[in-house]
C-alpha positions as CSV (number, residue, x, y, z in Angstrom):
1,X,-71.2,2.9,11.8
2,X,-72.3,3.8,15.3
3,X,-70.2,6.9,15.6
4,X,-71.5,8.1,19.0
5,X,-70.7,4.8,20.5
6,X,-67.1,5.0,19.1
7,X,-66.6,8.5,20.5
8,X,-68.2,7.5,23.8
9,X,-65.6,4.8,24.2
10,X,-62.9,7.2,23.3
11,X,-64.1,9.5,26.0
12,X,-63.8,6.7,28.5
13,X,-60.3,5.9,27.2
14,X,-59.3,9.6,27.7
15,X,-60.5,9.5,31.3
16,X,-58.6,6.3,31.9
17,X,-55.5,7.9,30.4
18,X,-55.7,10.7,33.0
19,X,-56.1,8.1,35.7
20,X,-52.9,6.3,34.6
21,X,-51.0,9.5,35.5
22,X,-51.6,8.7,39.2
23,X,-48.6,6.3,39.0
24,X,-46.0,8.8,37.9
25,X,-47.6,11.5,40.1
26,X,-47.0,9.4,43.2
27,X,-43.4,8.8,42.1
28,X,-42.8,12.5,41.5
29,X,-44.1,13.2,45.0
30,X,-41.8,10.6,46.6
31,X,-38.7,11.9,44.8
32,X,-39.8,15.6,45.0
33,X,-39.7,16.1,41.3
34,X,-42.1,19.1,41.3
35,X,-41.6,20.0,37.6
36,X,-42.7,16.5,36.6
37,X,-45.4,16.5,39.1
38,X,-46.9,19.7,37.6
39,X,-46.6,18.2,34.1
40,X,-48.5,15.0,35.0
41,X,-51.1,16.8,37.0
42,X,-51.9,19.2,34.1
43,X,-52.0,16.3,31.7
44,X,-54.3,14.3,33.9
45,X,-56.7,17.2,34.2
46,X,-56.8,17.9,30.5
47,X,-57.2,14.2,29.7
48,X,-60.0,13.6,32.2
49,X,-61.8,16.9,31.3
50,X,-61.7,16.1,27.6
51,X,-62.9,12.6,28.2
52,X,-65.8,13.6,30.3
53,X,-66.8,16.3,27.8
54,X,-66.7,13.8,24.9
55,X,-68.8,11.2,26.9
56,X,-71.4,13.9,27.7
57,X,-71.9,14.9,24.1
58,X,-71.7,11.5,22.5
59,X,-74.3,9.4,24.4
60,X,-75.2,6.6,21.9
61,X,-78.8,5.7,21.2
62,X,-77.8,2.1,20.8
63,X,-75.0,0.1,22.4
64,X,-74.9,-2.3,19.5
65,X,-71.3,-2.9,18.4
66,X,-70.0,-4.7,15.3
67,X,-66.6,-5.4,13.9
68,X,-66.0,-2.0,12.3
69,X,-66.9,-0.2,15.5
70,X,-64.5,-2.5,17.4
71,X,-61.7,-1.8,15.0
72,X,-62.3,2.0,15.0
73,X,-62.4,2.2,18.8
74,X,-59.1,0.2,19.2
75,X,-57.2,2.1,16.5
76,X,-58.3,5.6,17.6
77,X,-57.9,4.7,21.3
78,X,-54.2,3.9,20.9
79,X,-53.6,7.2,19.1
80,X,-55.5,9.2,21.8
81,X,-53.6,7.4,24.6
82,X,-50.3,8.1,22.8
83,X,-51.1,11.8,22.3
84,X,-52.0,12.4,26.0
85,X,-49.1,10.3,27.1
86,X,-46.7,12.5,25.1
87,X,-47.9,15.8,26.8
88,X,-45.8,15.4,30.0
89,X,-42.6,15.2,27.9
90,X,-43.4,18.5,26.3
91,X,-44.4,20.3,29.4
92,X,-41.3,19.4,31.3
93,X,-39.1,20.2,28.4
94,X,-37.5,16.7,28.5
95,X,-38.4,16.4,24.8
96,X,-39.0,19.6,22.9
97,X,-40.4,18.1,19.7
98,X,-43.9,16.7,19.5
99,X,-42.7,14.1,17.0
100,X,-40.1,12.9,19.5
101,X,-42.6,12.8,22.4
102,X,-45.2,11.0,20.3
103,X,-42.6,8.5,19.1
104,X,-41.4,7.8,22.6
105,X,-45.0,7.4,23.9
106,X,-46.1,5.2,21.0
107,X,-43.0,3.1,21.5
108,X,-44.1,2.7,25.2
109,X,-47.7,1.8,24.7
110,X,-47.0,-0.5,21.7
111,X,-44.3,-2.2,23.9
112,X,-41.7,-1.6,21.2
113,X,-39.0,0.0,23.4
114,X,-37.3,2.0,20.6
115,X,-36.1,5.3,22.0
116,X,-34.9,8.7,20.7
117,X,-33.3,9.5,24.0
118,X,-29.5,9.6,23.9
119,X,-29.1,10.2,27.7
120,X,-31.8,8.2,29.4
121,X,-30.4,8.6,32.9
122,X,-30.9,12.4,32.6
123,X,-34.6,12.0,32.8
124,X,-36.5,12.4,36.2
125,X,-37.3,9.2,37.9
126,X,-41.0,9.7,37.6
127,X,-40.6,10.1,33.8
128,X,-38.6,6.9,33.5
129,X,-41.3,5.1,35.5
130,X,-44.0,6.6,33.3
131,X,-42.2,5.2,30.2
132,X,-42.1,1.7,31.7
133,X,-45.7,1.9,33.0
134,X,-46.9,2.6,29.4
135,X,-45.3,-0.7,28.5
136,X,-47.3,-2.4,31.3
137,X,-50.6,-0.8,30.2
138,X,-50.0,-1.5,26.5
139,X,-48.7,-5.1,27.0
140,X,-52.1,-6.7,27.7
141,X,-54.0,-4.0,25.8
142,X,-55.2,-0.5,26.6
143,X,-58.8,-1.4,25.9
144,X,-58.7,-4.7,27.7
145,X,-57.6,-2.8,30.8
146,X,-60.4,-0.3,30.5
147,X,-62.9,-3.1,29.9
148,X,-61.6,-4.8,33.1
149,X,-62.1,-1.7,35.3
150,X,-65.1,0.2,33.9
151,X,-68.7,-0.8,34.6
152,X,-71.5,-0.9,32.0
153,X,-69.4,-2.3,29.3
154,X,-71.5,-4.1,26.7
155,X,-70.7,-7.7,26.1
156,X,-70.7,-6.9,22.4
157,X,-67.2,-5.5,23.3
158,X,-65.9,-8.9,22.3
159,X,-65.3,-7.2,19.0
160,X,-62.9,-4.8,20.8
161,X,-61.0,-7.7,22.4
162,X,-60.8,-9.5,19.1
163,X,-59.4,-6.4,17.4
164,X,-56.8,-5.7,20.1
165,X,-55.6,-9.1,21.3
166,X,-52.7,-10.4,19.2
167,X,-52.9,-13.7,17.2
168,X,-54.9,-15.4,14.5
169,X,-57.6,-16.7,16.8
170,X,-59.4,-15.2,19.8
171,X,-61.4,-17.2,22.3
172,X,-63.1,-15.9,25.5
173,X,-62.1,-17.7,28.7
174,X,-65.6,-17.2,30.1
175,X,-68.9,-16.3,28.5
176,X,-68.6,-12.5,29.2
177,X,-65.8,-10.7,27.5
178,X,-65.5,-8.2,30.4
179,X,-64.9,-11.1,32.8
180,X,-62.3,-12.5,30.4
181,X,-60.5,-9.1,30.6
182,X,-60.6,-9.2,34.4
183,X,-59.1,-12.7,34.5
184,X,-56.3,-11.8,32.1
185,X,-55.4,-8.7,34.0
186,X,-55.5,-10.5,37.4
187,X,-52.9,-13.1,36.0
188,X,-50.9,-10.2,34.5
189,X,-50.8,-8.3,37.8
190,X,-49.8,-11.3,39.9
191,X,-47.0,-12.2,37.5
192,X,-45.7,-8.6,37.4
193,X,-45.5,-8.3,41.2
194,X,-44.0,-11.8,41.4
195,X,-41.2,-10.6,39.1
196,X,-40.7,-7.5,41.2
197,X,-40.3,-9.6,44.3
198,X,-37.7,-11.8,42.6
199,X,-35.8,-8.6,41.5
200,X,-35.9,-7.2,45.1
201,X,-34.5,-10.5,46.3
202,X,-31.6,-10.0,44.0
203,X,-30.7,-6.7,45.6
204,X,-32.3,-4.4,43.0
205,X,-33.8,-1.3,44.7
206,X,-37.6,-1.0,44.8
207,X,-37.9,1.8,42.3
208,X,-35.7,0.0,39.7
209,X,-37.6,-3.3,40.4
210,X,-40.9,-1.6,39.5
211,X,-39.4,0.0,36.4
212,X,-38.1,-3.3,35.1
213,X,-41.1,-5.4,36.3
214,X,-43.5,-3.1,34.3
215,X,-41.2,-3.1,31.3
216,X,-40.6,-6.9,31.3
217,X,-44.3,-7.7,31.9
218,X,-45.2,-5.6,28.9
219,X,-42.3,-7.1,26.9
220,X,-41.2,-3.5,26.1
221,X,-37.6,-3.0,27.2
222,X,-37.5,0.5,28.6
223,X,-34.9,0.6,31.4
224,X,-33.8,3.4,33.8
225,X,-30.2,2.7,32.8
226,X,-28.4,3.6,29.6
227,X,-26.7,0.2,29.5
228,X,-30.1,-1.6,30.0
229,X,-29.5,-4.8,32.1
230,X,-25.7,-5.0,31.7
231,X,-24.9,-3.6,35.1
232,X,-26.9,-6.1,37.1
233,X,-25.9,-9.4,38.5
234,X,-26.1,-12.8,36.7
235,X,-29.0,-13.7,39.1
236,X,-31.1,-10.7,38.0
237,X,-30.3,-11.3,34.4
238,X,-31.5,-15.0,34.7
239,X,-34.7,-13.9,36.5
240,X,-35.4,-11.5,33.6
241,X,-34.7,-14.2,31.1
242,X,-37.2,-16.5,32.7
243,X,-39.9,-13.8,32.9
244,X,-39.4,-12.5,29.4
245,X,-40.1,-16.1,28.2
246,X,-43.1,-16.4,30.5
247,X,-44.7,-13.2,29.3
248,X,-44.3,-14.4,25.7
249,X,-46.6,-17.4,26.5
250,X,-50.3,-17.4,25.7
251,X,-52.0,-16.2,28.9
252,X,-54.9,-18.5,28.2
253,X,-52.6,-21.4,29.2
254,X,-52.0,-19.8,32.6
255,X,-55.8,-19.6,33.2
256,X,-56.4,-23.2,32.3
257,X,-53.5,-24.3,34.5
258,X,-54.3,-22.2,37.5
259,X,-58.1,-22.2,37.5
260,X,-59.0,-25.5,35.8
261,X,-55.9,-27.3,37.1
262,X,-55.3,-28.7,33.7
263,X,-51.8,-29.7,32.9
264,X,-53.0,-30.6,29.4
265,X,-52.8,-26.9,28.6
266,X,-49.0,-27.1,28.6
267,X,-49.1,-29.8,26.0
268,X,-49.8,-26.9,23.6
269,X,-48.1,-27.2,20.2
270,X,-47.5,-23.5,20.1
271,X,-45.8,-23.5,23.5
272,X,-43.6,-26.5,22.5
273,X,-42.5,-24.8,19.3
274,X,-41.9,-21.5,21.1
275,X,-39.7,-23.1,23.7
276,X,-38.0,-25.2,21.1
277,X,-37.0,-22.2,19.1
278,X,-35.6,-20.4,22.1
279,X,-33.5,-23.5,23.1
280,X,-32.2,-24.1,19.5
281,X,-31.5,-20.4,18.8
282,X,-29.7,-19.9,22.2
283,X,-27.5,-23.0,21.6
284,X,-26.6,-21.9,18.0
285,X,-25.7,-18.4,19.1
286,X,-23.8,-19.7,22.2
287,X,-21.6,-21.9,20.0
288,X,-21.0,-18.9,17.6
289,X,-20.0,-16.4,20.3
290,X,-18.3,-18.7,22.9
291,X,-14.9,-17.3,22.0
292,X,-16.0,-13.7,22.8
293,X,-16.5,-14.5,26.5
294,X,-14.2,-15.7,29.3
295,X,-16.4,-18.7,30.4
296,X,-19.0,-20.9,28.8
297,X,-21.5,-19.9,31.4
298,X,-21.2,-16.2,30.3
299,X,-21.8,-17.2,26.7
300,X,-24.8,-19.3,27.6
301,X,-26.3,-16.4,29.7
302,X,-25.8,-13.7,27.1
303,X,-27.0,-15.8,24.2
304,X,-30.1,-16.9,26.2
305,X,-30.7,-13.3,27.2
306,X,-30.5,-12.0,23.7
307,X,-32.7,-14.7,22.2
308,X,-35.3,-14.3,25.0
309,X,-35.3,-10.5,24.6
310,X,-35.8,-10.6,20.9
311,X,-38.3,-13.4,20.5
312,X,-40.4,-12.1,23.3
313,X,-39.9,-8.6,21.7
314,X,-38.8,-7.2,25.0
315,X,-35.6,-5.7,23.6
316,X,-33.4,-5.6,26.7
317,X,-29.7,-6.1,26.3
318,X,-26.8,-7.3,28.4
319,X,-24.3,-6.8,25.6
320,X,-24.1,-5.0,22.2
321,X,-25.0,-7.8,19.9
322,X,-24.1,-5.5,17.0
323,X,-20.6,-6.7,17.7
324,X,-21.5,-10.4,17.4
325,X,-20.7,-12.5,14.2
326,X,-23.1,-12.2,11.3
327,X,-24.6,-15.7,11.9
328,X,-25.8,-14.7,15.4
329,X,-27.2,-11.5,14.1
330,X,-29.0,-13.3,11.3
331,X,-30.7,-15.6,13.9
332,X,-31.7,-12.6,16.0
333,X,-33.1,-10.8,12.9
334,X,-35.2,-13.9,12.1
335,X,-36.5,-14.1,15.7
336,X,-37.7,-10.4,15.4
337,X,-40.4,-11.7,12.9
338,X,-41.4,-14.8,14.8
339,X,-42.2,-13.1,18.1
340,X,-44.1,-14.5,21.0
341,X,-47.2,-16.7,21.3
342,X,-50.7,-15.5,20.4
343,X,-52.5,-14.1,23.4
344,X,-49.2,-13.0,25.0
345,X,-47.7,-9.5,25.5
346,X,-45.1,-10.2,22.9
347,X,-45.1,-8.8,19.3
348,X,-44.0,-10.2,16.0
349,X,-46.0,-12.4,13.6
350,X,-46.7,-14.9,16.5
351,X,-45.6,-18.5,16.7
352,X,-49.1,-19.8,16.0
353,X,-49.2,-18.0,12.7
354,X,-45.8,-19.4,11.7
355,X,-47.0,-23.0,12.6
356,X,-50.3,-22.5,10.6
357,X,-48.4,-21.1,7.6
358,X,-46.0,-24.1,7.6
359,X,-48.9,-26.6,7.9
360,X,-50.8,-24.8,5.2
361,X,-47.7,-25.0,2.8
362,X,-47.4,-28.8,3.5
363,X,-51.1,-29.2,3.1
364,X,-51.0,-27.5,-0.4
365,X,-48.0,-29.7,-1.4
366,X,-50.0,-32.8,-0.4
367,X,-53.0,-31.6,-2.3
368,X,-50.9,-31.1,-5.4
369,X,-49.5,-34.6,-5.2
370,X,-52.9,-36.2,-4.2
371,X,-55.8,-33.9,-5.4
372,X,-58.4,-36.3,-4.1
373,X,-57.0,-36.5,-0.6
374,X,-58.5,-34.7,2.4
375,X,-55.9,-32.2,3.6
376,X,-57.3,-30.6,6.7
377,X,-54.9,-28.4,8.8
378,X,-55.0,-29.2,12.5
379,X,-53.6,-27.1,15.5
380,X,-53.9,-28.0,19.2
381,X,-55.8,-31.2,18.3
382,X,-58.5,-29.3,16.4
383,X,-59.2,-28.8,12.7
384,X,-58.5,-25.2,11.8
385,X,-61.4,-23.5,9.9
386,X,-60.8,-22.4,6.3
387,X,-61.6,-18.8,7.2
388,X,-58.8,-18.8,9.8
389,X,-56.3,-20.2,7.3
390,X,-57.4,-17.5,4.8
391,X,-57.0,-14.8,7.4
392,X,-53.5,-16.1,8.2
393,X,-52.5,-16.1,4.5
394,X,-54.0,-12.6,4.1
395,X,-52.2,-11.3,7.1
396,X,-48.8,-12.5,5.9
397,X,-49.5,-10.9,2.5
398,X,-50.6,-7.6,4.1
399,X,-47.7,-7.6,6.5
400,X,-45.0,-7.9,3.9
401,X,-46.7,-5.5,1.5
402,X,-46.8,-2.9,4.3
403,X,-43.2,-3.7,5.2
404,X,-42.0,-3.0,1.7
405,X,-44.0,0.2,1.3
406,X,-42.8,1.6,4.7
407,X,-39.2,0.6,3.9
408,X,-39.3,2.4,0.6
409,X,-40.8,5.5,2.2
410,X,-38.3,5.4,5.1
411,X,-35.4,5.2,2.5
412,X,-36.8,8.4,0.9
413,X,-37.2,10.2,4.2
414,X,-33.9,9.1,5.5
415,X,-31.4,8.6,2.7
416,X,-28.4,9.3,5.0
417,X,-29.0,5.9,6.8
418,X,-27.9,2.7,5.1
419,X,-29.9,-0.3,3.9
420,X,-29.2,-2.2,7.1
421,X,-30.4,0.6,9.4
422,X,-33.6,1.4,7.5
423,X,-34.5,-2.2,6.8
424,X,-34.1,-3.3,10.4
425,X,-35.8,-0.1,11.7
426,X,-39.0,-1.2,9.9
427,X,-38.5,-4.8,11.2
428,X,-38.0,-3.8,14.8
429,X,-40.8,-1.2,14.8
430,X,-43.3,-3.3,12.9
431,X,-42.6,-6.3,15.2
432,X,-42.5,-4.1,18.3
433,X,-39.0,-5.3,19.3
434,X,-37.0,-2.1,20.0
435,X,-33.3,-2.3,19.0
436,X,-32.2,-2.8,15.4
437,X,-28.8,-3.1,13.8
438,X,-26.1,-0.6,12.9
439,X,-26.8,2.9,14.0
440,X,-29.9,1.8,15.8
441,X,-28.4,-1.1,17.7
442,X,-28.9,-1.8,21.4
443,X,-26.2,0.7,22.3
444,X,-27.7,3.5,20.1
445,X,-31.1,5.2,19.6
446,X,-33.4,6.5,16.9
447,X,-32.5,10.1,17.7
448,X,-30.8,10.8,14.3
449,X,-33.9,10.0,12.3
450,X,-35.7,12.9,10.8
451,X,-39.1,14.2,12.0
452,X,-40.9,12.6,9.0
453,X,-39.1,9.3,9.6
454,X,-40.1,9.3,13.3
455,X,-43.8,10.0,12.4
456,X,-43.6,7.2,9.9
457,X,-42.0,4.8,12.4
458,X,-44.6,5.7,15.0
459,X,-47.3,4.7,12.6
460,X,-45.4,1.5,11.9
461,X,-45.3,0.6,15.6
462,X,-49.1,1.1,15.9
463,X,-49.6,-0.9,12.7
464,X,-47.6,-3.8,14.1
465,X,-49.1,-3.7,17.6
466,X,-52.7,-3.6,16.3
467,X,-51.8,-6.2,13.6
468,X,-52.5,-4.0,10.6
469,X,-56.3,-4.3,10.0
470,X,-57.8,-2.1,12.8
471,X,-55.6,0.8,11.8
472,X,-55.9,0.3,8.0
473,X,-59.7,-0.2,8.1
474,X,-60.2,2.9,10.4
475,X,-58.5,5.0,7.7
476,X,-60.9,3.9,5.0
477,X,-63.9,6.2,4.3
478,X,-66.2,3.2,3.8
479,X,-65.7,2.2,7.4
480,X,-67.5,5.4,8.6
481,X,-70.6,5.0,6.4
482,X,-73.9,4.4,8.1
483,X,-74.7,1.1,6.4
């Protein structure tokens, strides 16, 4: 383990964390929120000073990086970012508990959108913007952002991108991983501000447009309103529906379409399945809830919104779906696990993994029936390597083992909550969705959970966003040995 290299990267991440504070600092100046301004300035100074000090005393002799260094950098960077991001909440007194502040910040960076705030609108505007901005930074990946803006990043950092980018397979768009990071973030920025322009065109004020653009782009779900998107017009709700779906698509497809002018990219199997699930789920829910609304168009809009918000793991709401029939809630619960496409800002297991699992099952059935037959699994016109199939199977096994262990632990820490709340709390945090069911539905919060439960769920959100292995392997002593 090249420990100095790991800590050198963490120092750079800490400096970047301080630089991120510039966004809420400008907002605090505009709205004259001097208490928040002080909190963000102090946090920025601490973060930058700590980062520079770590960089100075951890200059590596070698810049060689392997998989375990990449995993350690990614896992620890998200913890460091979340710690510094929580400090402003404590300084302002908006949140008095470190566990609460850490939970809220982890929820922001992991784009989960679960909150412990009962009165969201009581927070200063700069703090609300900061919550949504953490979604935006975390959506494409904290380290990917740093790679895109910092010079002198080794191309061996492909191990970092592989550890942080969601999905079973990672491929560089161009030979250098740093250039890949730049391309991804350029597309991300253009799409974010395009969304903001559409929201402005619908009459949403500039401040609210930025809050919701950052939050939607990161598929997070933090809003500046207690009722989420309910109070906005049908036009704005449809705009957000479209962009939630778009941000749940693999960003590599946008690159191939925009740069290489290849329409073939949109013949992707994963994209077709993703859109097919959205249409089918929306239609099923619409038929199930049509009697709850005055017109069919309302039922279509609310069902499409709920499906898009859950499968993209954005977590916004236009209605309290906790009041919907059990059939509709069952569909939404299933969508929590499916999530968005690989290489998107969405959470969940990812559509590509679901496709590969189904293909692998049928492949095994064919092999049982015809042992001598060649049963290769193909995706996007290519044969999937055995190592990739093994990693998908292993990931599913690890995912559900972790899910069961965390659920049991949460039931011990929080016996006052029922099976429905605790079971869906683990589901929504591990898949980075946001709202659950029962007492943690879209109209409620996680405020009633105990301190131990909030710490456990914070770990769960990180586990889900980093797709288990980086966090687990970083905690193993063997990872830190010199061999």
